[in-house]
SENUFI-980743 format. One record per atom (N, C-alpha, C): x, y, z; residue in one letter. Coordinates in pm, whole numbers, plus 50000, padded with zeros to 5 digits. Example, Ala and Ser with C-alpha at 12.3 -4.5 7.8 and 13.67 -1.06 7.14 Angstrom:
BEGIN
513194943150780a/512304955050780a/513204967050780a/512854977550708s/513674989450714s/512905000350787s/
END
This chain:
BEGIN
678814534353816m/677844534753856m/676824528953835m/677084520053684r/676294508853662r/676484494853740r/677224494453819t/677634481353893t/677364483954050t/677334496654069l/676654499454235l/675284500854220l/674874501354099l/673284505054089l/673194487954142l/673284480754037l/672744464054036l/673254458854184l/674234460954217l/674454461054427l/673044466854491l/672744480254456v/672124484554572v/670504479854503v/670164478154428l/669104478154381l/668094464854432l/668994449654418p/668674437354498p/668254440554666p/669214452754744i/669374454954881i/667994457054888i/667234472154824l/666274483454844l/664724473354797l/665214463254678a/664284454354684a/663814442154801a/664774441454868g/664594432954992g/664074439255112g/664394453455150l/663464460855230l/662384466255199l/662204467055057l/660854466155020l/659484453255056l/660264443655063q/659684428755061q/660254422055177q/660264429055281p/660814418355384p/659774405855447p/658594406855441v/657814392955460v/658234382955353v/658314387155239t/658474380255144t/659994369155142t/660984378355150a/661884377555165a/662254367655284a/661624370255389a/661874358255516a/661484347555487a/660054344655404a/659454333255392a/659694328855259a/660904331655172g/661554328855056g/662924311855077g/662194306555157e/663514298055161e/663244290155100e/661694282755084g/661434270855011g/661054274454833g/661244284954816r/660684294054676r/661924289654588r/661164285654410p/662254282654359p/662934296754321p/664524295354250t/664794302954249t/665094308254095t/664514323754037v/665224324553929v/665914333753895v/667124335953802t/667774341153775t/667684350153669t/667894365353648i/667764374553558i/668844380453541i/669674381653416a/670984383853366a/670634397153278a/671364408753315l/671094419053275l/672234421153158l/672424421953043v/674074422252950v/673944435952966v/675444441352994d/675614454153027d/676114463552930d/674984467652839t/675294477552715t/674544491852713t/673834493752880f/672744505052878f/673744516252968f/673044525952939s/673554538153005s/672664539553169s/673334546353259p/672964545653377p/671524548853407p/670554558653296d/669614563253317d/668464551853281d/668734542453206f/668494527153169f/668104518853322f/669074524553390y/669274512653529y/668204521453607y/668294529453612i/667284542053735i/665894539153661i/665584541453575n/664384541653462n/663524533553426n/664194520053380v/663654511353357v/664024501853389v/665154496253449y/665664480753520y/665114480953639y/665254488753727s/665014489553847s/663694487153850s/662634496253829p/661254496353847p/661024483153780p/661354475953654t/660694464453616t/661024451653739t/662014451953765i/662584443253891i/661564443154019i/661634458454017d/660744457354145d/659094451454117d/658894455054007h/657234450453986h/657274433653968h/658534430953927l/658254413053922l/658444410454062l/659254416754133i/659064408954279i/657764409854353i/657124424354323a/655864423254395a/654904416154337a/654734411754199a/654024405454116a/654164387854137a/655294384754163l/655604370454181l/656604363954329l/655454367754393p/656084365654514p/656554353354596p/656104342554443d/656334326854471d/657694322754436d/658304331054386l/659544331454316l/660354338654386l/661644330254378k/662854340154439k/663784345954322k/663994357854329l/664234366354191l/665674367454225l/666824365354136r/668294365554130r/668434373254025r/669064388954092m/669614394153968m/671424393053952m/672024393853823v/672814391653770v/673224397353669v/675074405453637e/675164411753523e/676124403753478e/675934405853318i/677014397653211i/677604405853125i/678834402853144d/679974415453014d/679684410652868d/678984423352820w/678864419752685w/679744417852598w/681244416152658r/682174414152584r/682424395652600r/681644392152632d/681124375252659d/680284371352716d/679114373752625v/677834367852650v/677614353952681v/677924348152539e/677504332052591e/678214326052710e/679604328552726g/680294325852839g/679614327252973g/679394342952996g/678384347453103g/677324337953085g/676514334652996i/675474326053037i/675614312653054i/676574305953041r/677104293053087r/677694293553238r/678444306453268r/678584305853414r/677564307353500r/676714319253489e/675424323453580e/674234312153528e/674254306953419k/672914300253404k/671534306853419k/671594314653352p/669944327953395p/668934320653331p/667844323153378d/666564321153330d/665944330953197d/666444341053232f/666064355853162f/667154366253136f/666774367253024l/667674382252968l/667314393552956l/668234404353010v/667414416052951v/668664424652855v/668424423652752v/669164428652630v/668824437852539v/669474444252482s/669394456552371s/668884447252249s/668214452252139g/667374443352044g/668284437551970g/670274444251936s/670934436351862s/671204424451950s/671234425252090a/672064413752145a/670964402352160a/670294405652150f/668584396352137f/668614385752015f/668664392951927v/668564386851751v/669884380651730v/671134384451810s/672824377951842s/672054364651883s/671314365151996l/671054354952071l/670104340952022l/669224348751939l/668044337751930l/668774324551855l/669904325351792d/669714310851741d/671204303151836d/672074312751896s/673344309251971s/672894305852115s/671944311752201a/671374310652295a/670214303052334a/669524303952212g/668184300652228g/667034308652288g/667244321352301a/666494333252318a/665464334152256a/664164335152327h/663004336452307h/662294351352355h/661524360252281q/661254372752359q/660324367752408q/660144373752565v/658784372052600v/658074390552622v/659254399952644a/658554415752615a/659114428052529a/658594434152497t/659694442752417t/659664458952471t/660504466952534r/660504480252586r/659734488152458r/658524497052504e/657974505752390e/657944523452486e/658414529852437p/658384540652536p/657174551252537p/656254558352555r/655494566652527r/655414573252390r/656884575252379t/656924580452262t/656844579552110t/656624563352145s/656714553652040s/655434552651983s/655224549151855a/653694546851806a/654284535151768a/654974526951720d/655444512351681d/656324506951780d/656434495251811v/657094489951917v/658524485851803v/658164480651697s/659184477451619s/660154488451576s/659544500651569r/660214515651574r/660224525151651r/661484521451727t/661354528151873t/662514539051865t/663694528951902v/665314535451914v/665694540051797v/666574551651811a/667534557351722a/668644564451733a/669684565851657s/670684573151703s/670204593851675s/671174600051711t/670954612951721t/672594620151711t/672724624651580l/673754628251520l/674354646651533l/674974651351624i/675164664551678i/676694668951620i/676474679251583v/677594690351536v/677564704751600v/678394711651642r/678704723351643r/677824730751574r/677084738051615r/676374751851536r/677244756651431r/678324760251445g/679154767851352g/679504756151228g/679624748751253d/680484734751181d/679764731951028d/680434732850919g/680064737850818g/679604723950721g/679454713850819a/678894697250799a/677074697450771a/676864697150628n/675354693650602n/674934681850594n/676304667050618s/675374656350601s/676674647650631s/675974634850639l/676794626050705l/678464623250616l/677964623550455s/679324623150407s/680634635550412s/679954647850456e/680864653450513e/681694654350599e/681254640950692l/682214639250820l/683124629450765l/683394626350654k/684354617250646k/686034617650704k/686464611950743g/687794616750827g/688104621750938g/686774625650990r/686824638251103r/686654628151275r/686424633051325t/686214627051465t/685064626651528t/684444613951615v/683094614451636v/683194609351791v/682004612151878a/682294610351994a/681244602352058a/681114591552085v/680334581352109v/680334580952279v/679274573752355s/678994566652502s/679784558452471s/679244543952403d/680064530052426d/679934526252303d/680724520652246r/680634512552145r/679804500752162r/679214494452267t/678434482952249t/677334489052257t/677104502652238s/675204509852268s/675064506752141s/673424498652165f/673134500252039f/672764513951975f/671374520352009d/670794529851965d/672344545251989d/673324543052073g/674204547152114g/675534551551982g/675624537551913w/676594540051804w/676104529751704w/675784518051733l/675874507951626l/674324515051534l/673404518551584i/672424524751454i/673344532051392i/674104538451456a/674644554951375a/675654548051236a/676414537151256q/677034526151209q/676414524251068q/675234516851105g/674354513650985g/673534523050891g/673474533750990e/673114551750873e/674194551350780e/675704550550809l/676434553350746l/676714541250625l/676694527350702a/676594515050593a/675364517450452a/674074524250550r/673104526150431r/673434531650324r/674234544850342e/674784555250261e/675694549150167e/676074540250177g/677504534650129g/678694535950152g/679164541450283w/680534541450324w/680104529250417w/681854527750408d/683074514750514d/682604523950697d/681824517250738p/681464526550884p/682604523150982p/683834511650961d/684524509951059d/685524517750961d/685664524050885h/686734533250815h/686384545550833h/684804553550828f/684534566050819f/684974576050873f/685764573550988f/685514586151099f/687504581351118f/687834593351149r/689114589251159r/689284586551300r/688894588051393e/688834582851545e/687414587251615e/687174574451678v/686194572351748v/686434570351910v/685754586851946l/686534588052126l/685494585752198l/685434572952327e/684344565852404e/684434574452506e/682984577152565t/683024582952718t/682734573952830t/682284562652732e/682004550252859e/681134556953000e/680064567352926y/679154575953031y/679434581053130y/681084586853100g/681454590453192g/681594609753167g/682574617553261i/682254624653212i/683954633153176i/684354643953049p/683124648152981p/682404640952888p/681324643152864d/680504636852788d/680354639552638d/679644634352534v/679424630152401v/679414645152390v/678124653552407a/678094665752396a/678874675852479a/679774671852602a/681004682152617a/682174682152513a/681964670352474l/683154670752361l/683174673552214l/682034674052160v/681174682652080v/681664697352088v/680964704652199k/680974717052231k/682174722052253k/683424714452306l/684544717352323l/685774719052208l/684884706752087g/685744709051976g/686754696551951g/686814688452097v/687594678252082v/687354670551988v/685724666151966a/685194659651859a/684434667451776a/684354664051606d/683464671851524d/682064669551584d/681634654751579a/680404653351588a/680454641951698a/679214642751717g/678404628451824g/677224624251809g/677464612751913v/675954603551854v/675774600551959v/674174606351971l/673344604252122l/672494594852104l/672214583352202s/670984577552204s/669974584452190s/668764575152208t/667154579752187t/666974586252301t/666154598252222c/665584611452344c/666784614552457c/668154613552418e/669254620352530e/669274635752479e/669184638452359y/669164650952329y/668334660652424y/666994654752442e/665864660552490e/666274658952649e/666464650852682r/666634651452826r/667914659252861r/669194662752798l/670184671752828l/669644684052824l/668814686752725l/668014704152728l/667114699352830l/666234692852878a/665474694752986a/666064695553124a/667404690053141d/668594689053279d/669144703153244d/669364708653171g/669824720053136g/671504719953120g/671684708953064l/673314705753054l/673824711752918l/672874711352837i/673424718752714i/672404730952665i/672734736352568n/671864746252541n/671864744552350n/670244744852309r/669994744652180r/670834753052103r/671564765552107r/671884771552048r/673144766651999r/674154758652088d/675244751852065d/675194741151972d/674304736651950f/674614723651858f/673464721851739f/673884716651647r/672854715451565r/673054700251488r/671384698351470i/671344684951428i/671384678551300i/672124668551268l/672494665051135l/671874652551079l/671514653650949n/670644642950874n/669334641850948n/668734655351009e/668054657151107e/666444644651033e/665584638051101r/664834631551048r/663604635151130r/662244632251073p/661044639351151p/660874634551251p/660164635951349a/660384631551497a/659364622351497a/658014627051419d/656744618051434d/656374614351580d/656174625951645g/655384626251790g/656834622651858g/657954614451809g/658974606951927g/659974619351947g/661474615651982c/662074622852015c/663104628851865c/663764636051841v/664794642351769v/665684627751719v/665784630151597r/666754615851563r/667254614751405r/668234609951408s/669114616551259s/668784598751197s/668514590651201t/668504576551159t/667264568751159t/667364559351111e/666164551751115e/665494545051256e/664754540651304r/664204536051420r/664134519551444r/664624515051527y/664304497251581y/663734495751699y/663714485651696p/663144477151838p/664264482751955p/663554484652064d/663864485952184d/664594476252330d/664784479152405v/665204470252507v/664124447652502v/665264445352488v/664074428452490v/664154423852663v/663184416252686f/663204408952826f/663014396252765f/663954384252750a/664234373152688a/664274363052768a/663294350752728s/663184335152845s/664864329352780s/665214318452810l/666154311652768l/665604298252817l/666044288552728p/665594272052721p/665694268252887p/666684272952991s/666804269953104s/665594271553207s/664674281753166a/663354286053263a/662114274753171a/661104274553300s/660244261053296s/659224270753220s/658484260453148s/657184270953097s/656294277553165s/656104269353279d/655134277853403d/655834292153444d/657004294953481v/657934304353486v/657934313353385v/658414307153244v/657934320153158v/656584323953161v/655874318053186r/654054325653165r/653774331553233r/654084330453393a/654474337053515a/654744352853445a/656214352953464v/657004362253402v/656204374253302v/655814367753195t/655104373553094t/654024381453128t/652964372753156v/651734382853269v/652424393353320v/653314390953410a/653584400853515a/654234413053429a/654884411953302l/655594420453243l/654374426953170l/653734421753090l/652614425253017l/651434436953079l/651604429953181s/650304435353339s/651204446353402s/652124449953316m/653104460253431m/652144473653405m/651804482153554p/650814496053539p/652424503753426p/651234514053361e/652274524153274e/652244537153399e/651854536953474k/651484550653606k/652884553153640k/653494561953626n/654634568753683n/655584563953614n/655524559853464h/656394552953386h/656454555353251h/657414560953175d/657334564353023d/657474554352930d/657034542652990f/657574529652861f/656264521952942f/656184512852848r/655414497752874r/655974489452800r/655644471052893w/656214461252832w/655604457552746w/655314452352596t/654664446852490t/655214438652386t/654524435252293v/655354420752218v/655564427152095v/657254427252019c/657234429951924c/657544418351796c/656954419351698n/656754407751611n/658044415651499n/658304423451474d/659364421651347d/660584425051394d/661454418851408f/663024420351452f/664024421151282f/663084423451168r/664314423551023r/665014432851005r/664354442351034q/665704454751030q/666704454251124q/666384447851230t/667534447151302t/668734436751263t/667834427451253f/668684416351149f/669714420151037f/668754428450972d/669704433050842d/670754442950895d/670604447350984l/671704461851073l/673014452151111l/672504440251162l/673464432651238l/674484423451096l/673934420750995r/674324416850894r/675034426450824r/674574434350790t/675254448350746t/676544455550813t/676674451950939l/677654456751062l/678724447851072l/678124435850978k/678784420351037k/678944419151171k/678424422051281t/678284417451366t/677214410751486t/677244405951576g/676374396951653g/676714381551575g/675364377451536p/675374364951454p/676134365951332p/676534378151268f/677364379551172f/678534381151179f/678984382751260a/680214387551310a/681534375651231a/680944364651197h/681904354751161h/682444359950997h/681214366250952l/681644371650820l/682434380050822l/683194387350922r/684324396750981r/686114385550928r/685884374150974d/686904366050984d/686964358750838d/688084361750773m/687954358450602m/689354345850630m/689414345950688s/690984333550705s/690524319350675s/691094312550569p/690654297250527p/690324289350653p/690494293950761a/690024281250873a/688294283350857a/688474298050902a/686664303050923a/685514300850793a/686324301750687l/686214298150578l/685574285350557l/686884279250600w/686004261850590w/684914259850671w/684764267350821a/683914265250922a/682974266850889a/682704281750788r/681484285750746r/680674281750613r/681724274750542w/680874272050437w/681914254250410w/681534248450507r/682194238450470r/681264229550386r/680314228050411t/679204221050340t/679224223450226t/679324238350136e/679224243550050e/680264241849946e/681934240550008i/682994236549976i/682954224449927i/682134214250007l/682414202849974l/681824198649866l/680314203949857l/679244208749725l/680244210549616l/680694218449626g/681464229449524g/682494217649481g/683234213549528l/684494202849467l/684064194449442l/682774186449502g/682304180849461g/681664180249266g/680934189849300l/680674195549159l/682024194549078l/682874204349077v/684134209349029v/685044192848947v/684684180449051l/685484171349010l/684464166848937l/683244167248944a/682544157048850a/682864164848731a/682394178148713v/682884185448558v/684034179348496v/684724180548611l/686154177648542l/686514162248492l/685854152048557f/685554138248557f/685014138048396f/683954142848377h/682914147148309h/683494152548168h/684284161748187i/685074168048069i/686404159148003i/686664152048128v/688144141548107v/687424132948018v/686354125248090s/685724114548027s/685714118647863s/684514129947858i/684434130247702i/685414130947643i/686804141947672n/687774142247554n/688464130047554n/688404119647665l/689004107747619l/687834100947512l/686714097247554l/685744090947465l/685814099747289l/686384112047319v/685894120247171v/687204120747130v/688244115847187r/689614111647107r/689414099247076r/689494087847132r/689034077547111r/688094072846978r/686904081146962r/686474082046868r/686614087746724r/687904096546768t/688084108246669t/689014094546601t/690144089446698e/690954074946636e/690484068846567e/689154062746627e/688604052446515e/687764057346398e/687544071446410l/686914078946250l/688074077246189l/689584084246255s/690554082646136s/690924074746096s/690654059446172e/691154050846104e/690774043946036e/689124049146051s/688474043145941s/688224047145808s/688204062945816l/688784071145700l/689794064945617l/691164066645697q/691964060645638q/692034045645589q/691644035345630q/690914022645613q/690094024645474q/689254034145463t/688364038345381t/689264043145230t/689744053945253k/690764057145139k/691964045645100k/692294041645162r/693124029845155r/692474018245070r/691294012945100f/690294003645019f/689904009144887f/689624023644892y/689494031344748y/690294027544677y/691694036844739d/692964035144651d/693244019944602d/692974009444693e/693203997644615e/692293996444509e/690933999844524a/689933995444412a/690234002044276a/690854013844304q/691264021944201q/692584016844130q/693574011844213d/694604006644171d/694013996444093d/693703987644153a/692823973444066a/692313979743954a/690903989343973r/690543992543827r/691353996543722r/692344002043774q/693864006043662q/694123990843623q/694243986443703k/695143970743667k/694233961243552k/692553966343602l/692313951643534l/691753961643404l/691893978843362l/691613979243270l/692683980143193l/693873981743260s/695403977343165s/695633969443123s/694793951143166l/695053938843161l/694193945743027l/693063946143022e/691683946142951e/692503950642783e/693453962142873r/693463967642704r/695093960942676r/695863953442756t/696923948542700t/696583933642657t/694983927842711s/694873916542616s/694263924242500s/694023931842468i/693183935742376i/694313939342217i/695243951442315v/696433949642254v/697313937342184v/697083930142292a/697853913642267a/697223907642120a/695743905542149q/695043902842036q/695403910441894q/695113919641909l/695293925641787l/696793928941745l/697953925841814s/699193925741736s/699073909241694s/698683899941771s/698913884241686s/698253885841479s/696883892641554m/696233894741415m/697193907241298m/697713916941359f/698593923841252f/700133916441237f/700383906941312a/701693896441330a/701193885941172a/700243882641175h/699663873141114h/699873879240966h/698783892540966e/698553899440823e/699333906440793e/700463907840872i/701463916740787i/702743909040723i/702703899040785k/703443885340727k/703463885240586k/702673882140488q/702293882640340q/702893896540282q/702483907440345p/702603922240277p/704333923740257p/704653919540368l/706053920740437l/707053912140297l/706483900440293m/707203889640211m/706973896240058m/706113899440014n/705543910239887n/706853922939836n/707053927539960i/707983937739936i/709443932539941i/709343924739980s/710843914039995s/711343909339854s/709963904639798l/710073901339638l/710223908839536l/709273921439536y/709383932039463y/710433938139480y/711353941539605a/712533947439557a/713683938839551a/713433920039537g/714503912539473g/714243912239332g/712813918439244a/712593919039118a/713433930339097a/713273940539148l/713763954839104l/714993954439105l/715683945239199r/717383948139206r/718083939339065r/716783927939069m/717363920238915m/717013927238769m/715723936338776l/715883944238645l/716363956238671l/717033960438757l/717933971938728l/719533964838686l/719683952938698s/720823945138716s/720873944538569s/719943938538534k/720043933938377k/719983949938301k/719433958738348d/719663970838247d/721003980638287d/721913970638365g/722893980038433g/722873990738494g/722173991838532r/721784002838618r/721774002238812r/721883992938859c/722163986739008c/723613989039050c/723764002239102g/724974001939164g/724654017439219g/725714020539289g/725634035839384g/724454034739465g/723654043139452k/722704049939534k/721464037539483k/721124036239432a/719854027839383a/720744008639467a/721514004239478e/721913993639511e/721444000039664e/722134008139699g/722404007339873g/720814009439882g/719814019139857l/718254017239889l/717744007539875l/718363995839823l/717433985339794l/718053975839899l/719663977939933d/720043968240041d/718973976840230d/719233988540208a/718293993240293a/716703990540318a/716453987140196i/715203981840182i/714913968340276i/715963960040187g/716013946040262g/716533943640382g/717363953340455d/717513954040601d/716143954740704d/715333964540606e/714033971440724e/712923959940671e/713003951640588v/712343942440588v/712543929140631v/713523929240630k/714453916740759k/713943919040889k/714383930640912r/714113934841064r/712113936441069r/711693940141036s/710083939541063s/709683923741016s/710383916040986s/710093904740964s/710923893641121s/711503904041139d/712153895741330d/710803902141420d/710603915941393i/709883917341478i/708323912941496i/708053907141345v/706593895641323v/706973884341375v/708263879641359e/708443863641419e/708193866241538e/708933874041635h/708703879141792h/707223879141852h/706533887441793v/705213888941821v/704583871841803v/704763867641680r/704183850641694r/704663842341754r/705813846341819s/706163837341918s/705783837842035s/705493849542079y/705093855442206y/703083847642181y/702653851042077a/701363844142055a/701013826942093a/702303824742018k/702393809742005k/703033805642158k/703513811442259k/703973806942351k/704843798542337k/705953802442256q/706913796542232q/707953795142296q/709033786142356k/710163786142436k/711173795042405k/711653803742499r/712673814042463r/714453807742459r/714803810942386t/716103805042406t/717333816642371t/717763823642506p/718873831542515p/719873828842455p/720433834342409v/721843838142355v/722723847942418v/724263842842415l/725413851342493l/725833859742346l/725533872042423c/725703882642333c/726193895642428c/726393906242366d/727343917542427d/726743932942437d/726003936342544l/725473947342569l/726153960542503l/727163960542498s/727573971242442s/727513973642338s/727843961042241q/727643961642069q/725803962942074q/725013959542160i/723673957542141i/723113972642111i/724123984542244a/723753996342227a/724144004842120a/725644004042059r/726004008241973r/725124001241823r/724373997441809d/723623992241685d/722274002041747d/721764002041847a/720674004841852a/720554020541821a/722214026941841v/722474040641829v/722444044041669v/722624034641575g/722764032541440g/721044036941411g/720554029841481l/718974025641447l/717784037941483l/718484047441586a/717474056241644a/717964064941549a/716684074441507q/717254089141447q/716874099341527q/717814107541522s/718164119141690s/717334132341665s/717044133541515a/716224146841462a/717024160241555a/718424153541513g/719114169141526g/720124170141643g/719244160541747v/719824160841904v/720834148741871v/722524154841940p/723454145741922p/723304135942064p/723584124042040i/723734114342141i/725174112542169i/725764112842291v/727174113442314v/726874099442372v/728244090642326l/728384078542353l/729764074042497l/729114075542610g/730264075142711g/731144060642720g/731564053242785d/732064042642848d/731274033642789d/732004025542659l/730924012342610l/731933998242642l/731813995642771l/733033984542810l/732263971042749l/733163959842709a/732483946242655a/731663944042809a/730273938042815a/729443935742870a/728663921642819a/729063907742826p/728713896642783p/727463895042858p/726473892442816i/725103889942863i/724523876542809i/723823870042882l/722703857642822l/721473862542800l/720763868042668a/719923876242682a/719483873742535a/717943874242488d/717773879442347d/717683890242307d/718963893642221p/719283906742178p/718623913542096p/717253908242014f/716353917341991f/715643923642121f/715323915942194e/714423920942315e/715673929442397e/716563935042416i/717303940942497i/717253953542376i/717683952842258q/717763961742140q/716403970742183q/715333965642187f/713873970342157f/714103980642275f/714423975642408v/714423981742563v/715433994242530v/716593996042455v/717744003442440v/716864015742334v/716924008742244l/715844021142165l/714834030542209l/713704018442300n/712784026642341n/713154038842453n/714224034142507f/715184046942611f/715724062442544f/716204048242404l/716844062642294l/715854074842211l/714774067842190k/713374079542131k/713114087142233k/712684081642361n/712024088842444n/713194099442493n/714664098642534a/715534106542547a/715644117442416a/715454111342297l/715674122542213l/714584132942238l/713344123342214a/712194132342188a/711734142542305a/712484139242439a/711984148542566a/713564159642526a/714844154742503a/715564164242435a/715644174042303a/714434172442241a/714464180142097a/713494190242157a/712854190242274g/712164206942315g/712794210742399g/714044216642421v/714764220842491v/716074229742390v/716784238642451p/717714244242372p/718974237242425p/719964230842316n/720924225342365n/720544207242406n/719944202142339g/719394193242361g/720324183242323g/720534171342465r/721694164842444r/721334148042510r/721934138342467v/721344124442526v/722474116942517v/722734108742662w/724324104842711w/723714088742718w/724534081942651l/724674064142655l/725614058342685l/725604049442823c/727194044342852c/726624030942899c/727484020642939v/727294008042948v/728314004643117v/728044002943226e/728813998143302e/728683983443357e/729683977543393k/729453962143480k/729443968643649k/728783960143693t/728553960243828t/729093945943871t/729023946844020p/729253932844091p/728563921844029p/727453919644022d/726753912244000d/726173908343851d/726573923143787g/725753920343588g/726583932143550g/725263939043479c/725863949643406c/724743961543428c/725193971943393r/723753982443364r/723863992543232r/722643996843166l/722694002643051l/722124015143104l/722874028243076m/722254042443102m/721964055043010m/720724054942972v/720524068042883v/719574080442954v/720754090242969s/720184102743005s/720264114642924s/719224123942899d/718864135142884d/718704150042965d/718464162642890n/718564168542946n/717184177242931n/716244168842883g/715224176642902g/714214181642999g/712874188342998p/712054191743119p/712034185243191p/711614191343318r/711634179643444r/709964174543437r/710174162143486l/708974159243503l/708254159043625l/706954161243637s/706014164243744s/705804150843806s/705474152343929d/706064136544057d/704584123743967d/703834133643936e/702644122643893e/702924113243777e/703964123343692v/703964114943531v/705514107843602v/706104113043668f/707214104143704f/706724090243794f/705984089443900n/705344078543938n/704854065843855n/704304071843749r/703584060643650r/704524063343549r/705854060343547l/706584054443448l/706694039543443l/706804032143291g/706794019443329g/704824010343355g/704334022843367r/703004013643371r/702574012143246r/701434004143222t/700554002443100t/699714014243062t/699614023542978g/699034034842963g/699534042042986g/700694046243069a/701474060243117a/701974064642998a/702434076742926s/702824078242858s/703114093942824s/704444102042831t/705014115042889t/704904121342700t/704264115642634k/704014121942492k/702454122242442k/702244134442391t/700654135042360t/699944126642271t/701224122242186d/700664107542075d/700904096142153d/701524094442246g/702004081242267g/700874072542322g/701354060442299l/699854050942346l/700294044942490l/701474041642525g/701554040142730g/702274027742709g/702784019742572f/703014006142569f/704454005442573f/705104012842529g/706894013442500g/707404005542670g/707614017942753l/708254017042889l/707294000142942l/706054001142948a/705513988142995a/706143975742900a/706233974842793i/706383963742762i/708393963842778i/708803974542813a/710683976242819a/710563967242917a/709883973343059t/709843965043142t/709733949843158t/708703949643077a/708373934043106a/709243927943041a/709993931742922i/711323923242866i/712443926542925i/712753933942978a/713503936243132a/713743921143217a/712563923043268e/711843911943381e/712303894543333e/712063894543174r/712233885043090r/713353879243131r/714243892743104n/716123888043092n/716783890843197n/716013886743328c/716703887243415c/717233901043483c/716633912143481g/717103924843474g/715843930843519g/715723946543539h/715083953943602h/715033968743536h/714033976843533l/714793991543498l/714384001543596l/714904010143600e/715124020143708e/715314039143626e/714434045143707f/714104056043652f/714834067343772f/715474077643724e/716574088143808e/715964102843736e/715454113243837r/714924127943808r/717034132743816r/716754141043690i/718244147143714i/718224159343742i/718784167443837e/718514179243931e/719674190743772e/718954202043765p/717734205743776p/716844203943710p/717374194643549q/716434188943455q/716964175243395q/716124172643360g/716794157943255g/715794143243331g/716514134843259l/715704115643355l/716834110343286l/717284102243347r/717994089243378r/717054073043361r/717474067843261a/716604056243237a/717674043043241a/717634031143349t/718934025843354t/717854010443315t/718673999943240l/718323985643244l/719503979543340l/719253973643458v/719833963343525v/719763951743476v/720913942343437l/720863929143396l/721833922843500l/721393911443570r/722173903043646r/722783892843530r/723723887043597t/724293877043487t/723783862643575t/723403859643482p/722633844243506p/723163837043484p/722643822343604a/724263811443648a/724523806843547a/725383801643528g/725863791443394g/726533798243300g/726763816543272l/727333824143217l/728693824543195l/729373819943279g/730453819643289g/731843803243251g/730423794643267n/730983782843200n/730293787442983n/729343789042963i/729193793842856i/730513803642789i/730763810042838l/732243818542835l/733363810142810l/733423804542903q/734843792642890q/734903786142764q/733133781942742e/733093773642620e/733543781242512e/733043791942470e/733363798442361e/735173806242367e/735343803642442k/737203809842463k/737863793842393k/737153782742421h/737403773442395h/737513769742223h/735983769642197n/735623767842055n/736893778741947n/736973790942051a/737723802141955a/739163798341903a/739373787942031s/741273785842019s/741403773841927s/
END
């Protein structure tokens, strides 16, 4: 029917304007395109009178009318190249950016008080239907004239979206009549559809034509008519007569003046200017249609095309943040390593300083002790000589009386031995102080060990002798005996503090010398005490001065040897004197054998 009307209308216009048509050979052609989304009533009551008026008002222009399929509006514009468009408010908003459409005039019915609040949708249900709100229609069937109709379906969808529903999946089925018979009202009345969507004032026209009965239907979600027609939704701008960039400014001006001056007599509308299409924009954005149809396509390609700039900026920002984080982490790691190295170096310097301080204190203490030892050795020599003389005089006195025998003589011999040993110690100390040259002699380490055992006071702790093989060494026997005695005294003192305390002593030969080992089963030493063994000032005894093992260490090194310490599991300590065979010892032994023979 709409196609037939479009074919008939130009013929009628030509019949009404024979003179103008005959003289139109030199007139410029102006193409007016109608986007096909309207009902037949629109063609008869709006479009045809408007075209007739323009033909009459613009005799200098040759008007050409074409129709563009709503499914490919932009393609139709490229093909037909129209100067003007007659479109719905929603289609006009869609073409503002894509086609450069510009409003010339907007239709305003007499029933509307505001051109920007004109068309609306009306939802009808059967009188006996129990639905009282839009939400109660969910999952049911609805009948519409055309899915592309602005006020016949799109506005109704917007109302559903306004209430928080998904308009694309709200109804179970949408029946489309395409303005045919049976129409929307008939489908609702017959029960084929549960509800129907009517365009602006269509309900009133059906009543006026006697096609429906008010008793058969009920308006759902009815809003105040406010002097207009019954409705169920908000109102939006109506049909727009728009110009395209291809139209010259003079032609646009002439068409605009003609439309705005079109007489309202015998018509139920007028052409005027609408200055508010925001509500239409919001509706299309909500429905994701028209200029916002791309929002429905969420494919990667569509997202890239839509948000390419933002995506690139976002990626750039992410890369910048990642680069910043990596840079900061690398910098922090480098600074942390430098700080750790600095702290370690500081700790190393501190430890070295502490060690140097301890060594300095030890040297000072050793120096003081050395001086005191020299003074002591000098001063003690005379008392020792007096003791020796007194012991000799006592022996002579007892011999004269005939009482020097038995225990008395043994005690005098012991006093003499101790005096001699003390004198030897004094002489060694004096020799150290005088820095006299040492002369090592050939001696037996095993024999020195036996002599030391005889001098050591066991305090009830047995000394178990192991292998004491002949071990010739070239050394100072007095100094070696001092080391062995120090080992034994320390071992006896440690073993005295545990049940079944015991000390072991043995001498072994090694490929490059010999070694003497003294072991005990005393308490286990802590790491701190064990690590300080042999240092000046370090002692395991509460009343010790810490010089015994330090002197023993120095003596061992003077005699081509060294000391070793080893903890025994689960408890105890093993002290070892290791002596290397000095060069020339073999020749000395050969000479001794020769002299003995």
